[in-house]
NUROMI-342591 format. One record per residue (C-alpha): residue in one letter; x negated, y negated, z. Coordinates in steps of 0.001 Angstrom, whole numbers. Layout:
REM NUROMI-342591
SITE residuo      xx      yy      zz
SITE       a       X       Y       Z
...
***
This chain:
REM NUROMI-342591
SITE residuo      xx      yy      zz
SITE       x       0       0       0
SITE       x   -1128   -3534    -777
SITE       x   -1284   -5643    2391
SITE       x    -109   -8709     441
SITE       x    3160   -7019    -504
SITE       x    6107   -6768    1827
SITE       x    7347   -3288    2656
SITE       x   10459   -2229    4545
SITE       x   12376     931    5387
SITE       x   16176    1176    5604
SITE       x   18334    3974    6965
SITE       x   21416    5238    5127
SITE       x   23607    2692    6963
SITE       x   21639    -181    5422
SITE       x   19814   -1099    8650
SITE       x   16159   -2121    8297
SITE       x   14294     139   10715
SITE       x   10719    -986    9979
SITE       x    8698   -3535    7991
SITE       x    5159   -4845    7682
SITE       x    3625   -8217    8483
SITE       x    3672   -9428    4859
SITE       x    7462   -9188    4704
SITE       x    7772  -11155    7932
SITE       x    5508  -13827    6404
SITE       x    7668  -14001    3258
SITE       x   10730  -14521    5453
SITE       x    8937  -17182    7526
SITE       x    9416  -15220   10729
SITE       x    5899  -14244   11905
SITE       x    5961  -11357   14342
SITE       x    4950  -11881   17923
SITE       x    1876  -10196   19254
SITE       x    2412   -7291   21591
SITE       x    1510   -9095   24830
SITE       x    4139  -11753   24145
SITE       x    7025   -9284   24015
SITE       x    9125   -9755   27125
SITE       x   11073   -6502   27243
SITE       x   12102   -3419   25305
SITE       x   15148   -5113   23811
SITE       x   12994   -7840   22300
SITE       x   10664   -5183   20888
SITE       x   13603   -3421   19231
SITE       x   14866   -6709   17780
SITE       x   11422   -7386   16376
SITE       x   11216   -3964   14714
SITE       x   14804   -4210   13414
SITE       x   15067   -7730   12035
SITE       x   17958   -9130   10038
SITE       x   16353  -10725    7011
SITE       x   19614  -10490    5031
SITE       x   18073   -7966    2600
SITE       x   20040   -4843    1677
SITE       x   18954   -2383   -1035
SITE       x   21310   -2000   -4030
SITE       x   23934     735   -3818
SITE       x   22183    2812   -6485
SITE       x   19133    3287   -4237
SITE       x   21296    5038   -1639
SITE       x   22370    7436   -4402
SITE       x   18752    8440   -5070
SITE       x   17899    6028   -7899
SITE       x   14874    3763   -8217
SITE       x   16026     174   -8645
SITE       x   14028   -2935   -9561
SITE       x   15562   -6393   -9487
SITE       x   14986  -10002   -8400
SITE       x   16343  -11552   -5190
SITE       x   16207  -14649   -3058
SITE       x   15457  -14156     636
SITE       x   18017  -15813    2880
SITE       x   15479  -17677    5007
SITE       x   13373  -18704    1992
SITE       x   15897  -19467    -737
SITE       x   13496  -21657   -2705
SITE       x   11435  -18709   -4002
SITE       x   12154  -15633   -6099
SITE       x   10973  -12163   -5103
SITE       x   10707   -8930   -7033
SITE       x   12532   -6203   -5133
SITE       x   11871   -2529   -5884
SITE       x   13608     279   -3990
SITE       x   13187    4023   -4173
SITE       x   14689    6882   -2123
SITE       x   12895    8782     613
SITE       x   13882   12461     520
SITE       x   13375   15507    2703
SITE       x   12139   18928    1651
SITE       x   15554   19741     170
SITE       x   15677   16544   -1918
SITE       x   18317   14942     304
SITE       x   18083   11155     590
SITE       x   17256   10276    4198
SITE       x   16103    6653    3852
SITE       x   15276    3921    1334
SITE       x   11848    2365     928
SITE       x   11494   -1120    -513
SITE       x    8659   -3280   -1806
SITE       x    9003   -7058   -2003
SITE       x    6534   -9416   -3651
SITE       x    6667  -12917   -5140
SITE       x    8159  -12890   -8638
SITE       x    5978  -13824  -11587
SITE       x    7009  -17379  -12543
SITE       x    5793  -16812  -16106
SITE       x    7992  -13773  -16599
SITE       x   10660  -14233  -19248
SITE       x   12687  -11129  -18441
SITE       x   16448  -11277  -18183
SITE       x   16208  -10770  -14425
SITE       x   14741  -14259  -14040
SITE       x   17921  -15790  -15472
SITE       x   19574  -17868  -12707
SITE       x   22918  -16334  -13631
SITE       x   21423  -12935  -12860
SITE       x   20720  -14044   -9299
SITE       x   24394  -14864   -8858
SITE       x   25272  -11285   -9794
SITE       x   22613   -9888   -7466
SITE       x   23995  -11804   -4509
SITE       x   27436  -10443   -5378
SITE       x   26086   -6883   -5375
SITE       x   24396   -7427   -2025
SITE       x   27564   -8800    -438
SITE       x   29620   -5898   -1791
SITE       x   27060   -3427    -417
SITE       x   27082   -5155    2959
SITE       x   30866   -4893    3240
SITE       x   30895   -1268    2123
SITE       x   28355    -288    4749
SITE       x   30305   -2167    7424
SITE       x   33530    -309    6576
SITE       x   31933    3110    6089
SITE       x   32064    4128    9797
SITE       x   35874    3921    9750
SITE       x   36177    5502    6293
SITE       x   37639    2452    4553
SITE       x   34691    1518    2333
SITE       x   36833    1949    -803
SITE       x   39221    -846     232
SITE       x   37509   -3815   -1385
SITE       x   38094   -7436    -406
SITE       x   37316  -10105    2142
SITE       x   38985  -12853    4114
SITE       x   41328  -12929    7130
SITE       x   44183  -11157    5339
SITE       x   41935   -8318    4197
SITE       x   40397   -7950    7652
SITE       x   43886   -7754    9159
SITE       x   44820   -5101    6577
SITE       x   41777   -3020    7548
SITE       x   42671   -3226   11237
SITE       x   46264   -2158   10577
SITE       x   45212     705    8275
SITE       x   42760    1951   10892
SITE       x   45538    1835   13511
SITE       x   47847    3827   11222
SITE       x   45160    6462   10606
SITE       x   44551    6913   14325
SITE       x   48269    7339   15091
SITE       x   51218    9269   13725
SITE       x   53545    6313   13273
SITE       x   55583    5644   10152
SITE       x   54356    2928    7836
SITE       x   55912     794    5110
SITE       x   53588    -392    2319
SITE       x   54785   -3519     519
SITE       x   53232   -4566   -2764
SITE       x   53866   -5035   -6451
SITE       x   53246   -2129   -8848
SITE       x   49543   -1793   -9508
SITE       x   48359   -3211   -6167
SITE       x   47175     201   -4942
SITE       x   50140    1340   -2848
SITE       x   49831    5015   -3805
SITE       x   46066    4987   -3315
SITE       x   46453    3493     164
SITE       x   49114    6082    1065
SITE       x   46831    8939     -24
SITE       x   43920    7409    1889
SITE       x   45973    7144    5092
SITE       x   47140   10740    4781
SITE       x   43699   12174    3972
SITE       x   41913   10301    6768
SITE       x   44620   11262    9251
SITE       x   44413   14934    8232
SITE       x   40651   14966    8860
SITE       x   41362   14752   12608
SITE       x   44421   17004   12595
SITE       x   44329   20552   13952
SITE       x   46381   21860   11028
SITE       x   46188   20791    7388
SITE       x   49536   19606    6029
SITE       x   50483   18266    2586
SITE       x   51784   14892    1448
SITE       x   55141   15408    -269
SITE       x   56470   12739   -2671
SITE       x   60164   11875   -2562
SITE       x   61188   10066   -5740
SITE       x   64814    8821   -5648
SITE       x   64854    8620   -9461
SITE       x   63816   12230  -10042
SITE       x   67072   13964   -9057
SITE       x   70598   13031   -7934
SITE       x   70842   11983   -4307
SITE       x   72870   15019   -3189
SITE       x   70236   17401   -4553
SITE       x   67419   15453   -2894
SITE       x   69281   15501     428
SITE       x   69756   19258     109
SITE       x   66071   19841    -769
SITE       x   64562   17584    1876
SITE       x   66939   17651    4842
SITE       x   68618   20323    6941
SITE       x   71954   18860    7931
SITE       x   73417   20174   11161
SITE       x   76855   19545   12547
SITE       x   76538   18036   16042
SITE       x   78314   19843   18846
SITE       x   81291   17929   20257
SITE       x   80007   18144   23819
SITE       x   76462   17253   22797
SITE       x   74831   14185   24197
SITE       x   74352   10989   22225
SITE       x   70663   11809   21741
SITE       x   71509   15233   20316
SITE       x   73926   13664   17846
SITE       x   71332   11105   16824
SITE       x   68768   13836   16021
SITE       x   71228   16177   14340
SITE       x   69136   16454   11126
SITE       x   65740   17982   10427
SITE       x   63242   17747    7595
SITE       x   63048   20799    5356
SITE       x   59252   20414    5125
SITE       x   56308   21609    7184
SITE       x   55962   19845   10503
SITE       x   53093   17368   10466
SITE       x   53445   16636    6755
SITE       x   53633   13183    5201
SITE       x   56743   12275    3191
SITE       x   55979    9561     629
SITE       x   59146    7739    -465
SITE       x   58250    6337   -3877
SITE       x   60916    3654   -4448
SITE       x   62561    3061   -1105
SITE       x   65115     503   -2300
SITE       x   66575    3123   -4686
SITE       x   67641    5436   -1849
SITE       x   71399    5667   -1433
SITE       x   73020    4355    1736
SITE       x   73905    7883    2828
SITE       x   70352    9117    2318
SITE       x   68917    6195    4294
SITE       x   71280    6828    7206
SITE       x   70407   10531    7258
SITE       x   66671    9789    7288
SITE       x   67259    7368   10144
SITE       x   68723   10269   12169
SITE       x   66020   12883   11512
SITE       x   63560   14276   14005
SITE       x   60139   12667   14246
SITE       x   58149   15736   13163
SITE       x   56741   14193    9953
SITE       x   55099   10903    9021
SITE       x   57101    8726    6625
SITE       x   55290    6370    4245
SITE       x   57729    4257    2253
SITE       x   56903    1940    -637
SITE       x   58582   -1382   -1426
SITE       x   57946   -4020   -4079
SITE       x   58742   -7132   -2043
SITE       x   59182   -8173    1561
SITE       x   62689   -9466     776
SITE       x   63772   -5937    -167
SITE       x   63530   -4912    3507
SITE       x   66761   -6800    4221
SITE       x   68638   -4545    1766
SITE       x   67756   -1388    3742
SITE       x   70058     221    6293
SITE       x   69280    -818    9914
SITE       x   68681    2742   11170
SITE       x   66364    3537    8272
SITE       x   64530     228    8569
SITE       x   63961     677   12301
SITE       x   62613    4200   11832
SITE       x   60273    3653    8868
SITE       x   58809     195    9506
SITE       x   56767     810   12647
SITE       x   53815    -835   10873
SITE       x   54078   -3002    7752
SITE       x   51149   -3165    5329
SITE       x   51324   -5851    2645
SITE       x   49074   -5615    -402
SITE       x   48657   -9005   -2042
SITE       x   48772   -9200   -5860
SITE       x   45574  -10217   -7642
SITE       x   46981  -13631   -8554
SITE       x   46988  -14412   -4805
SITE       x   43384  -13195   -4419
SITE       x   41632  -15573   -6803
SITE       x   38653  -16131   -4492
SITE       x   38173  -12337   -4238
SITE       x   38188  -11723   -8014
SITE       x   34350  -11798   -8373
SITE       x   33888   -9066   -5766
SITE       x   36862   -7036   -7019
SITE       x   35504   -7192  -10578
SITE       x   32065   -6079   -9366
SITE       x   33682   -3229   -7425
SITE       x   35610   -2100  -10514
SITE       x   32521   -2343  -12733
SITE       x   30419    -188  -10392
SITE       x   33192    2389  -10231
SITE       x   33514    2550  -14023
SITE       x   29737    2831  -14460
SITE       x   29944    6348  -13023
SITE       x   32481    7324  -15712
SITE       x   31028    5503  -18727
SITE       x   27312    6068  -17887
SITE       x   26657    2427  -18903
SITE       x   24785     256  -16411
SITE       x   25246   -3487  -15922
SITE       x   23803   -5880  -13382
SITE       x   26916   -8017  -13025
SITE       x   28840  -10852  -14679
SITE       x   28004  -14219  -16133
SITE       x   29798  -16975  -14148
SITE       x   31741  -17958  -17295
SITE       x   33172  -14424  -17516
SITE       x   34274  -14584  -13885
SITE       x   35965  -17914  -14634
SITE       x   38152  -16230  -17283
SITE       x   39036  -13438  -14875
SITE       x   40049  -15916  -12184
SITE       x   42295  -17873  -14562
SITE       x   44384  -14817  -15541
SITE       x   47510  -13933  -13536
SITE       x   47149  -10089  -13740
SITE       x   50807   -9004  -14050
SITE       x   49889   -5300  -13631
SITE       x   47243   -6063  -10979
SITE       x   44558   -3361  -10630
SITE       x   45673   -1536  -13777
SITE       x   45136   -4703  -15827
SITE       x   41784   -5366  -14170
SITE       x   40553   -1826  -14826
SITE       x   41595   -1992  -18493
SITE       x   39928   -5390  -18933
SITE       x   36625   -4392  -17299
SITE       x   36538   -1149  -19272
SITE       x   36955   -3017  -22572
SITE       x   34338   -5588  -21536
SITE       x   31838   -2837  -20705
SITE       x   32400   -1231  -24090
SITE       x   31587   -4445  -25982
SITE       x   28830   -5849  -23726
SITE       x   25234   -5453  -24952
SITE       x   23058   -7022  -22255
SITE       x   22636   -6482  -18544
SITE       x   25362   -9064  -17860
SITE       x   29002   -9056  -18945
SITE       x   29476  -12434  -20610
SITE       x   32532  -14487  -21463
SITE       x   32598  -13266  -25076
SITE       x   32871   -9684  -23803
SITE       x   36146  -10439  -21983
SITE       x   39156   -9515  -24192
SITE       x   40678  -12483  -25999
SITE       x   44093  -11838  -24466
SITE       x   42608  -12432  -21001
SITE       x   40898  -15621  -22145
SITE       x   44206  -17009  -23415
SITE       x   43127  -17162  -27063
SITE       x   46357  -15444  -28110
SITE       x   48615  -17453  -25835
SITE       x   50198  -19302  -28744
SITE       x   51362  -16048  -30301
SITE       x   54098  -15811  -27645
SITE       x   55555  -19263  -28289
SITE       x   59020  -19271  -29834
SITE       x   59489  -21302  -33006
SITE       x   62238  -23928  -32466
SITE       x   65356  -23522  -34588
SITE       x   66695  -26252  -36807
SITE       x   70144  -26433  -35220
SITE       x   70335  -28190  -31803
SITE       x   73174  -25853  -30778
SITE       x   71067  -22801  -31601
SITE       x   68149  -24266  -29694
SITE       x   70334  -24869  -26608
SITE       x   71758  -21338  -26775
SITE       x   68275  -19860  -27097
SITE       x   67081  -21888  -24101
SITE       x   70023  -20687  -21995
SITE       x   69382  -17084  -23034
SITE       x   65739  -17414  -22051
SITE       x   66780  -18710  -18634
SITE       x   69252  -15840  -18170
SITE       x   66654  -13319  -19330
SITE       x   64055  -14602  -16865
SITE       x   66554  -14542  -13987
SITE       x   67718  -10988  -14756
SITE       x   64164   -9687  -15264
SITE       x   63009  -11242  -11994
SITE       x   65938   -9785  -10051
SITE       x   65427   -6297  -11504
SITE       x   61712   -6433  -10770
SITE       x   62273   -7711   -7222
SITE       x   64659   -4872   -6346
SITE       x   62850   -2113   -8234
SITE       x   65423   -1748  -11070
SITE       x   68212   -1295   -8506
SITE       x   71077   -2894  -10438
SITE       x   73455   -3059   -7485
SITE       x   71010   -5073   -5394
SITE       x   70028   -7208   -8418
SITE       x   73666   -8043   -9192
SITE       x   74232   -9001   -5556
SITE       x   71204  -11310   -5645
SITE       x   72344  -12932   -8920
SITE       x   75878  -13439   -7631
SITE       x   77547  -11435  -10421
SITE       x   79410   -8168  -10548
SITE       x   77640   -4988  -11582
SITE       x   79625   -4637  -14880
SITE       x   78686   -8219  -15801
SITE       x   75036   -7464  -15080
SITE       x   75225   -4500  -17447
SITE       x   76712   -6777  -20140
SITE       x   73938   -9320  -19628
SITE       x   71295   -6614  -19913
SITE       x   72838   -5437  -23189
SITE       x   73311   -8947  -24642
SITE       x   69804  -10074  -23746
SITE       x   68173   -6938  -25147
SITE       x   66730   -5785  -21817
SITE       x   67829   -2147  -22095
***
């Protein structure tokens, strides 16, 4: 080893467990001599410093990575950062070794591009958050901010308990993924492995679903009030998780029956909006909403888009076998300006297309699909008609169409609830759907 180069060793949790004097000099934190160390705690702090340096994720997977970084305490200088895995006799990664040295100012490689440094900092922050969430098994839930931290705390509480949970979020926000994660993490600590059983109200008529999922028992006349309340049982294995796909589509009878069942299974119910909770039956709502988890749509997470895009890119790199260092700031700007109607599904499709067209180590603005950049926005504009009466009628129809579409989306295609919200009868709603071409 060259004494002028900084060396450090990290464990698999991303903690620096050792370093040499050169690295401490780079970070402008000279080590104290041994006789100046007051106690054991100070010695440990000196040997485990927090220089704000974390190896890239790929190094923890056994890859050798070379990049350029800025050290937090010395942001005015660039440093070349090379990491390689430390393995045992069976080739298992047990630690990560890193070498840090001043970058060559005459180098004209792409890694010296200032925009590249922005992507590197994004990778480091994503790695830091993953390592922080790994002990509780939630490293795949990407995000930051007070709302995301509250979500992590609630999810961890749900995993540790057996309570029912209601997940609220638009389609594409990751409701099903979160439900599977809760079930799988909960089952890891269970004494007996039990399945997660989906209950889709649209798959079969309500009477058949009630017959397949519930055992209805006639309460005895002399039975107590508690016995009457728990007169029904689930026709599934005790300890299982029942995932109700579209909760608002359950019939009133089905909701009331679920509200009277025994608590021998966990119920995870999915809703599109918070307002839809008011349309549920009181007994069902009280039973299934012990904890509410709300997943915000991407249009409400604009400040998180850079990290979410980096997370998606790293996940797709495993599938596509194409490696990128990050995004150009202009590309991130386009991603932040889009409203993402299908949320994560739209983001995954966009990043996949960008990775297919990108040539360099960075995904640039020209690699983002034109539809995301708004270049085709004019293609959706309606051409005005010559007649003022036709123009007025078309404007009114557009208003009606938007109102009907919004109501149907809010209540998960439940036409009864949508008609109630619009203030029209159900037959009239059907006529509007037919006239406006929304069938």
